[in-house]
C-alpha positions as CSV (number, residue, x, y, z in Angstrom):
1,M,0.4,-11.5,-63.8
2,P,2.9,-10.5,-61.1
3,P,5.4,-13.1,-59.9
4,R,4.4,-15.2,-56.9
5,E,7.5,-14.8,-54.7
6,G,7.9,-14.6,-51.0
7,L,4.8,-16.7,-50.3
8,D,4.1,-19.7,-48.2
9,E,1.7,-21.6,-50.4
10,Y,0.7,-23.8,-47.5
11,A,0.4,-21.3,-44.6
12,D,-1.3,-18.7,-46.8
13,F,-4.2,-21.0,-47.6
14,P,-6.2,-21.8,-44.4
15,V,-8.8,-23.9,-46.4
16,L,-5.9,-26.2,-47.5
17,R,-4.6,-26.5,-44.0
18,H,-8.1,-27.3,-42.7
19,G,-8.5,-30.0,-45.3
20,V,-5.2,-31.6,-44.5
21,R,-6.1,-31.7,-40.8
22,A,-9.7,-32.8,-41.4
23,F,-8.6,-35.8,-43.4
24,G,-5.8,-37.0,-41.0
25,G,-2.8,-35.3,-42.6
26,A,-1.7,-33.3,-39.6
27,W,1.3,-35.7,-39.3
28,G,2.8,-34.2,-42.5
29,E,2.3,-30.5,-41.8
30,E,6.0,-29.9,-41.1
31,A,6.9,-31.2,-44.6
32,L,4.0,-29.3,-46.1
33,Q,5.2,-26.1,-44.6
34,E,8.6,-26.6,-46.0
35,V,7.2,-27.4,-49.5
36,G,4.8,-24.4,-49.2
37,R,7.8,-22.0,-48.6
38,L,9.8,-23.6,-51.4
39,V,7.1,-23.4,-54.1
40,G,6.3,-19.8,-53.0
41,S,10.0,-18.7,-53.3
42,A,11.7,-16.8,-56.0
43,A,13.8,-19.8,-56.9
44,A,10.7,-21.9,-57.7
45,G,9.2,-19.0,-59.7
46,S,12.3,-18.7,-61.9
47,S,12.6,-22.4,-62.6
48,G,10.5,-22.1,-65.8
49,H,8.3,-25.0,-64.7
50,G,4.7,-24.9,-63.8
51,C,1.6,-23.1,-65.1
52,R,1.9,-19.5,-66.0
53,G,-1.5,-18.1,-66.9
């Protein structure tokens, strides 16, 4: 499986964004965008944590 780097794990998943908004979470979108960029970064991918299938 190729490394998942250079992604925005929040912005790249419109269904996730829709669900957040539909259930009143729009107030936290700025933080979710930051986290989405962090978990989709090379730094997160090289941490050795998480699920690797």
